[in-house]
C-alpha positions in Angstrom: 108.7 119.9 112.0 106.7 123.4 112.0 107.2 126.5 109.5 107.6 130.0 111.4 103.5 130.3 111.5 103.1 127.0 113.3 101.9 124.9 110.3 103.1 121.3 110.7 105.3 120.6 107.5 105.8 116.9 106.6 109.6 116.5 107.0 111.4 115.3 103.6 112.5 111.6 103.4 116.2 111.0 103.9 117.9 110.5 100.4 118.5 106.7 99.7 121.8 105.7 100.1 123.8 105.0 96.7 125.6 101.6 96.1 128.8 101.5 98.3 127.6 104.2 101.1 126.7 103.7 104.5 123.3 104.3 105.7 121.2 103.9 108.8 118.8 100.6 109.2 114.9 101.1 110.5 116.5 98.8 113.2 119.0 101.4 114.2 122.3 100.0 113.1 124.6 101.1 110.0 124.8 99.2 107.1 126.4 99.4 103.7 124.3 99.6 100.5 125.1 96.8 98.1 127.6 95.2 100.6 130.9 96.7 99.3 132.5 100.2 100.1 133.2 102.4 97.0 136.6 102.5 96.5 139.0 104.5 94.0 138.5 104.5 90.4 135.3 102.3 89.2 136.5 99.3 87.1 133.6 99.0 84.7 134.5 95.7 83.1 131.1 93.4 82.9 128.6 95.9 83.4 127.6 96.3 79.7 128.2 94.8 76.4 126.6 91.4 77.7 126.1 88.6 74.6 122.6 88.0 73.7 122.3 84.7 75.8 122.0 86.7 78.7 119.1 89.0 78.5 116.5 88.2 80.7 112.5 89.2 80.3 111.3 92.4 82.2 110.0 91.8 85.5 106.5 92.5 84.9 103.3 90.6 84.9 99.9 89.7 86.8 101.7 86.9 88.4 104.9 89.1 89.5 102.5 91.9 90.7 100.6 89.1 93.3 103.8 87.6 94.2 105.5 91.2 94.7 102.2 92.0 97.0 102.3 89.1 99.2 106.1 89.8 99.7 105.5 93.4 100.8 102.2 92.7 102.7 104.1 90.1 105.1 107.5 92.4 105.3 109.6 89.7 103.9 112.6 90.1 102.1 113.7 87.8 99.0 116.7 86.8 97.6 115.1 87.5 94.3 115.2 91.6 94.8 118.2 91.8 97.3 120.5 90.0 95.1 119.1 91.5 92.0 118.7 88.1 90.2 118.0 88.4 86.5 115.1 85.7 86.7 112.8 87.5 89.3 109.9 88.3 86.5 110.2 84.7 85.3 110.1 83.0 88.9 107.0 85.5 90.3 105.1 85.2 87.2 105.2 81.3 87.9 104.2 82.1 91.3 107.2 81.0 93.0 110.0 83.1 95.0 113.0 82.6 97.2 112.4 84.2 100.7 115.5 85.7 102.7 115.2 85.0 106.2 116.5 87.2 109.3 116.6 90.7 107.4 118.4 92.1 104.6 121.8 92.9 106.2 124.5 90.5 106.1 127.4 90.3 108.6 129.9 89.2 105.4 130.8 91.2 102.6 131.6 88.8 99.8 132.9 90.5 96.7 130.2 89.1 94.3 127.5 89.4 96.4 125.1 92.8 96.4 123.4 92.3 99.8 123.8 95.2 102.0 126.3 94.3 104.6 126.5 95.5 108.4 126.2 94.2 112.1 122.3 93.7 113.2 123.6 93.4 116.8 121.5 90.5 117.4 118.0 92.1 115.8 115.6 89.4 114.7 111.7 89.8 113.7 110.4 87.3 116.1 107.1 87.3 113.9 109.0 86.0 111.2 108.3 82.3 111.2 104.6 83.1 111.2 105.1 85.8 108.1 106.7 83.1 106.1 104.1 80.4 106.8 101.2 82.6 105.9 102.9 83.6 102.7 103.7 80.4 101.4 100.1 79.2 102.1 98.7 82.6 100.4 101.1 82.0 97.2 100.0 78.0 97.4 103.4 77.2 96.7 104.5 73.3 96.4 108.1 73.8 97.0 109.2 76.6 98.7 113.2 77.9 98.8 114.5 79.6 102.3 117.4 81.5 102.1 119.2 83.9 104.7 122.0 86.5 105.1 124.7 85.4 107.2 124.4 86.3 111.2 127.6 85.9 112.7 126.5 88.6 115.6 123.9 85.6 116.7 125.8 83.2 118.7 124.3 80.2 116.4 124.4 82.2 113.4 120.4 81.9 113.3 120.3 78.4 113.2 117.4 78.1 115.8 115.5 80.8 114.1 115.4 79.4 110.6 114.7 75.9 112.0 111.7 77.8 113.4 110.6 79.2 110.3 110.9 76.2 108.5 108.6 74.2 111.3 106.0 77.1 111.1 105.9 76.5 107.2 105.7 73.0 107.6 102.5 73.1 109.9 100.6 75.4 107.9 101.8 73.6 104.8 102.5 70.2 105.3 102.3 69.4 101.8 105.3 72.2 100.8 108.6 70.8 100.5 111.2 73.0 101.7 114.8 73.8 100.4 116.9 75.7 102.6 120.1 77.3 101.2 121.5 78.4 104.3 124.6 80.2 106.3 127.9 78.0 106.9 127.2 78.8 110.7 130.8 79.2 111.0 131.3 75.5 110.4 129.5 74.8 114.0 127.9 71.5 113.1 125.5 71.5 115.9 123.9 74.4 114.1 124.2 72.6 111.1 122.1 69.9 112.8 119.8 72.4 114.1 118.5 73.1 110.8 118.9 69.5 109.2 116.3 68.4 112.0 113.7 71.2 111.4 111.7 69.1 108.8 113.1 70.3 105.1 113.8 67.9 102.2 116.8 69.8 100.4 119.8 71.4 102.4 121.9 73.4 100.7 125.4 75.6 101.2 127.2 77.2 98.2 130.7 76.5 97.7 130.5 79.6 95.0 133.7 79.4 93.3 136.6 76.8 92.9 139.2 76.4 96.1 141.6 78.8 94.4 139.5 81.7 93.8 137.7 81.3 97.3 139.2 84.3 98.4 138.8 87.2 97.6 135.6 86.0 95.9 134.0 85.0 99.5 134.5 86.8 102.9 137.4 85.7 105.3 134.9 84.1 107.3 134.0 81.5 104.4 136.1 78.9 103.2 135.9 76.2 100.4 136.6 73.5 103.2 134.2 75.0 105.5 131.6 74.4 102.9 132.3 71.0 102.3 132.6 70.3 105.8 128.9 71.5 106.5 127.5 69.7 103.3 129.6 66.4 104.4 127.7 66.6 107.7 124.6 67.6 106.8 124.2 64.2 104.8 126.0 62.4 107.5 123.4 63.6 110.4 120.4 62.5 107.5 121.6 60.2 104.9 118.2 60.6 103.2 118.3 64.3 103.0 119.1 65.9 99.5 122.3 68.0 99.6 122.7 71.2 96.9 125.7 73.3 96.4 126.4 76.0 93.4 129.2 77.1 91.5 129.7 80.7 89.7 131.5 80.6 86.4 133.0 83.6 84.6 135.6 84.6 87.6 138.7 83.4 86.1 138.4 79.6 86.9 139.9 77.2 84.6 137.7 74.0 83.1 140.8 71.8 85.3 139.4 73.7 88.6 135.7 72.7 87.6 136.4 69.4 87.1 138.0 69.3 90.6 135.3 70.8 92.6 132.9 68.4 91.1 135.1 65.7 92.3 135.4 67.2 95.5 131.6 67.6 95.7 130.7 64.2 94.8 133.6 62.9 97.0 131.0 64.2 100.0 128.1 62.9 98.1 126.4 66.1 97.4 123.1 65.3 95.3 122.5 68.8 93.1 125.1 71.1 91.5 123.8 74.2 89.7 126.4 76.0 87.7 125.6 79.7 86.4 127.3 82.8 85.2 128.6 85.5 87.3 127.1 88.8 86.5 128.6 92.0 88.4 126.1 93.5 90.4 127.9 97.0 90.9 131.4 98.7 90.0 132.5 98.1 93.4 132.5 94.1 93.0 134.3 91.6 91.2 134.6 92.1 87.4 133.6 89.7 84.9 136.3 87.5 83.7 134.6 85.9 80.7 131.2 85.2 79.7 130.6 81.1 79.5 128.8 80.0 76.4 125.2 78.2 76.4 127.1 75.2 74.9 130.0 75.2 77.3 127.2 75.3 80.2 126.0 72.2 78.3 129.0 70.6 78.3 130.0 71.2 82.1 126.5 69.7 82.7 127.5 66.5 81.0 130.6 66.8 83.1 128.3 66.4 86.3 126.1 63.7 85.3 129.2 61.4 84.5 130.1 61.9 87.9 127.1 61.0 89.3 125.2 64.2 90.2 121.7 63.4 90.7 121.5 66.7 88.6 123.7 69.4 87.6 121.6 72.3 86.2 123.3 74.2 84.1 123.0 77.6 82.2 123.9 81.3 81.9 120.9 82.5 83.8 120.8 79.5 86.4 121.1 80.6 90.2 121.1 78.0 93.0 117.3 78.3 93.6 116.4 78.7 90.1 113.2 76.3 89.4 114.5 74.5 92.3 111.3 72.3 92.0 112.4 70.8 89.0 115.9 70.0 90.0 115.1 66.3 89.8 113.2 66.0 86.5 116.4 65.1 84.7 115.9 67.8 81.9 118.3 70.6 83.1 114.8 72.4 84.6 113.6 72.8 81.4 116.4 74.9 80.0 117.0 74.9 76.0 119.3 71.9 74.6 122.3 73.4 73.3 124.2 70.9 71.3 127.8 70.4 72.8 130.3 67.9 72.9 130.3 66.1 76.3 133.9 65.2 77.0 135.6 65.8 80.3 
C-alpha cells in the first residue's frame, strides 16, 4: 500500500491467531489454532502447579539450534513443536527429531492434542518426500520417526504420500531405520498396507487412552477398536514388522482399565508400548485428572513386561516417539529407575 505522498509503506503483518481462534493458512484454507475452539469460561485445572518430576530442561543449546535450522531450511513441520512436546530440547540436542508430514493442520480435533484443526482440501507439498530425505541426511540420523496429521480430506488418508516419504528417506539414507507413527486411515486396511509395504521398520498407531475414555478424548472419527484393527492388520500383513502404540495417563483411567488395555494390545501382538503423563496444552483442552508418580510409572512398566511386550517405555515425560531408537534396549530408554512394587 502507499501513503498519501505515494511512498511505498510495508503492510503490517496480520496478528497471530490466539489459541482457539480461526485463522487463514498460507494455503488459503481456514484452521483453528491449537485445534480446539474457545468455549465458555476456562477451566484451568492442570495448567499450573505441576509436580517437580514434570520439569523439563529448557529448549536451548548448540544441537537444538542445529536441528531447528535444518527443520526451518527444509520447510518441515515437527510434532516436537506442533504438539508442544516437553522433550524438544533434549531430543533436538541429541540430533533427533520427529518429522510431521502432510502439513500442520489436522482434519480431526482430539481434545488432548494442540495441533491446529481444519480442512486442507487436498493440499499436499509434492516436494516433501525429497525435503524429508535430505533433512534426515543432513542430521545424519540412524533412526527417524515420521508422524503426520490426520488427512481425512484425502481419498487414501495420505497413505501414498506417507509411503513416498519413507521410500525417499530410504533411497537417500539406506542405513537409517524408519518408524512411522501413522493416522488410522479411517480403518481402511489397504491404506495401512500401502505404508507397511514402503520399507519401514516400526509401524505405530496410538490407542491414546483406555476404551471407556476414547470419546471424548479422541475425535469421533477415531476409535479404540479401529486402532486395534489397524495395528493387528499391520502385523498380519508383515509378521516381522515391529508394532507400537502409546497410552496417555492422567485422564481418569483406572488401574484395571490400564491392565485391560495392555491385555487387548498383547492379544494382537503389539511389540512396544509407551506410557506417559497427559499434560493439558491449553485451557480449551481436557483437564488433567491426576498426576501419575514416577513410582507408579515404574509399576506399570513391570505390568507391561510381565504381559510380554518387548519393551514398555514408561515415565512422566515419555511420549510415543521419545528416545525411540533406544526402545529395544530393555532399559526403559535410560530413564531413572524408581524403586516400586511390580505387582499386577
